[in-house]
C-alpha positions in Angstrom: 0.7 -4.7 -6.9 1.0 -1.0 -7.8 4.8 -0.6 -7.4 8.1 -2.1 -6.4 7.7 -1.1 -2.7 4.4 -2.9 -2.4 5.8 -5.9 -4.2 8.7 -6.2 -1.8 6.4 -5.7 1.2 4.1 -8.5 0.0 7.0 -10.8 -0.8 8.9 -10.2 2.5 6.1 -9.8 5.0 2.7 -11.0 3.8 3.6 -14.2 1.8 5.6 -15.8 4.6 2.8 -15.0 7.1 0.2 -16.5 4.8 2.1 -19.7 4.3 1.3 -20.4 8.0 -2.4 -20.1 7.1 -2.2 -22.5 4.1 -2.4 -19.6 1.6 0.3 -19.7 -1.0 0.9 -16.6 -3.0 3.0 -15.0 -5.7 3.3 -11.3 -6.4 3.2 -9.4 -9.6 3.4 -5.7 -10.5 1.1 -3.9 -12.9 3.0 -2.8 -15.9 2.8 0.9 -16.3 5.3 1.4 -19.2 8.2 -0.1 -21.0 11.8 1.1 -21.3 14.2 -0.5 -23.7 11.7 -3.4 -24.0 11.6 -4.0 -20.2 8.6 -3.8 -18.0 8.3 -0.8 -15.8 6.1 -0.7 -12.7 5.1 2.1 -10.4 2.0 4.1 -9.5 -0.8 3.3 -11.9 -1.7 6.2 -14.2 -4.5 4.6 -16.2 -7.1 2.2 -14.8 -7.6 0.6 -18.2 -4.0 -0.6 -18.2 -4.3 -2.1 -14.7 -7.6 -3.8 -15.6 -6.0 -5.4 -18.6 -3.2 -7.0 -16.5 -5.6 -8.1 -13.8 -7.9 -9.8 -16.3 -5.0 -11.4 -18.2 -3.7 -12.9 -14.9 -7.1 -14.3 -14.1 -7.7 -15.7 -17.5 -4.3 -17.4 -17.5 -5.2 -19.4 -14.3 -8.7 -20.9 -14.4 -8.3 -22.8 -11.2 -11.4 -22.0 -9.2 -9.3 -22.1 -6.0 -6.9 -19.5 -7.4 -7.8 -16.0 -6.1 -6.4 -12.7 -7.0 -6.1 -9.4 -5.1 -4.8 -5.9 -5.6 -2.9 -3.4 -3.6 -3.5 0.0 -5.1 -2.9 3.4 -3.3 -5.9 5.6 -2.9 -3.5 8.5 -3.2 -3.2 9.5 -6.8 -5.6 6.8 -8.0 -6.3 7.4 -11.7 -9.4 9.4 -12.5 -10.7 6.7 -14.9 -11.1 4.2 -12.1 -14.7 2.9 -11.9 -17.0 5.1 -9.9 -14.1 7.5 -9.2 -16.3 10.7 -9.3 -18.9 9.4 -6.9 -16.4 8.1 -4.5 -14.5 11.4 -4.3 -17.7 12.9 -2.9 -17.5 10.7 0.1 -15.9 12.5 3.1 -15.3 9.3 5.0 -12.2 7.6 3.5 -13.4 4.1 4.5 -16.6 4.6 2.6 -14.7 6.0 -0.3 -12.4 2.9 -0.7 -15.4 0.6 -0.2 -17.2 2.3 -3.1 -14.1 2.0 -5.3 -13.4 -1.6 -4.3 -17.0 -2.6 -5.0 -16.8 -0.8 -8.4 -13.6 -2.7 -9.3 -15.2 -6.0 -8.3 -18.2 -5.3 -10.6 -16.1 -4.1 -13.4 -13.8 -7.1 -13.3 -16.7 -9.4 -13.1 -14.8 -12.3 -11.5 -15.7 -13.8 -8.1 -12.0 -14.7 -7.6 -10.9 -11.1 -7.4 -10.5 -9.6 -3.9 -10.1 -5.8 -4.5 -8.0 -3.8 -2.0 -7.1 -0.2 -2.1 -4.6 1.0 0.5 -5.6 4.0 2.6 -4.1 6.3 1.6 -0.8 4.8 0.4 1.7 2.2 1.5 3.5 4.6 3.9 0.5 4.8 6.1 1.6 1.3 7.3 5.0 2.8 8.4 3.2 5.5 10.3 1.5 2.8 12.4 4.7 2.9 14.5 7.0 5.7 13.2 9.6 4.9 15.9 10.7 1.9 13.9 12.0 4.2 11.1 15.1 4.5 13.3 16.0 1.0 12.3 16.8 2.2 8.8 17.4 5.9 9.4 19.7 6.5 12.4 20.3 9.8 14.0 16.9 11.2 13.1 15.4 11.3 16.6 13.9 14.7 16.2 12.4 14.0 12.8 10.9 10.7 14.0 9.6 12.4 17.1 7.8 14.9 14.8 6.2 12.1 12.9 5.1 10.4 16.2 3.5 13.6 17.3 1.8 14.1 13.9 0.4 10.6 13.9 -1.1 11.0 17.4 -3.4 13.6 15.9 -5.2 11.0 13.8 -7.4 8.1 14.9 -5.5 5.8 12.5 -2.6 6.3 10.1 -5.1 5.2 7.4 -6.9 8.5 8.1 -3.9 10.6 7.1 -5.0 12.6 4.0 -4.0 12.2 0.4 -3.2 15.8 -0.4 -0.3 16.3 -2.7 1.8 17.8 0.1 0.6 15.9 3.1 0.1 12.3 2.0 1.9 9.8 4.3 5.0 9.5 2.0 5.2 13.3 1.7 5.1 13.7 5.5 7.9 11.1 5.9 10.1 12.7 3.2 9.6 16.1 4.7 11.1 14.9 8.0 13.5 12.3 6.5 14.5 13.3 2.9 16.6 10.2 2.5 13.5 8.1 2.5 12.6 9.2 -1.0 15.6 7.5 -2.5 15.4 4.4 -0.3 11.7 3.7 -0.1 11.8 0.5 -2.1 14.3 -1.1 0.2 13.7 0.6 3.5 9.9 0.7 3.4 9.3 -3.1 3.5 12.0 -3.6 6.1 10.5 -1.0 8.4 7.1 -2.5 8.0 8.5 -5.9 8.9 10.1 -4.5 12.0 6.8 -2.9 13.0 5.2 -6.3 12.6 1.8 -7.5 11.4 0.2 -7.4 14.8 0.8 -3.6 15.1 -0.1 -3.0 11.5 -3.4 -4.7 11.8 -4.3 -3.1 15.1 -3.5 0.4 13.9 -4.9 0.0 10.3 -8.4 -1.5 10.3 -8.9 -1.5 6.5 -5.6 -3.3 6.0 -6.6 -5.8 8.7 -9.9 -6.4 7.0 -8.1 -7.2 3.7 -5.7 -9.6 5.4 -8.5 -11.4 7.2 -10.2 -12.0 3.8 -7.1 -13.5 2.4 -6.4 -15.7 5.5 -9.9 -17.1 5.3 -9.0 -18.6 1.9 -6.8 -21.1 3.7 -9.5 -22.3 6.1 -10.1 -26.0 5.7 -7.2 -26.4 3.3 -5.4 -28.9 5.5 -8.6 -30.7 6.6 
């Protein structure tokens, strides 16, 4: 996973759901730096570092039934990512992430890797139903109403752009400044409150990824 917010979301929301599909997972964050000898995780700044950790994890578990996946934000993706330049020329965000995911798959060279890049960042999932932000941020009716209106202008929250000032997280922080300091705890809780059914119906690329992971469990109990 790219950061602590994504790690908590996977642990609290995805892994319990996948258990019901006979898919058993663990989550790990990509190390981005070290401070006083301790691992620090967050937005990846260099692809080469992320690839090193992915390949190490895969080499440590040679079980052919052990699969690996990623959850990287398209927003602020490092420029050394495979096929980054060509993908940026794509105006359709869905085609852009497909090109990047395919490039990651080729570069990693391992059939057990299921690449996933989040459009455009984790907070797009929260904008699938912004009303649920009130569960963590009370007395923000006007701010949440503004977010609801903004989201209605897009076909999907996954289409909300990745500009430095208007990416999904930036839009939430603009309306609810407290989110910035609480995203790691509040973000996964709001996503859980929204529920996977809504997340999947509003975010087709996210749904496609989850379908791929669920299929890994087909026939497991047969």
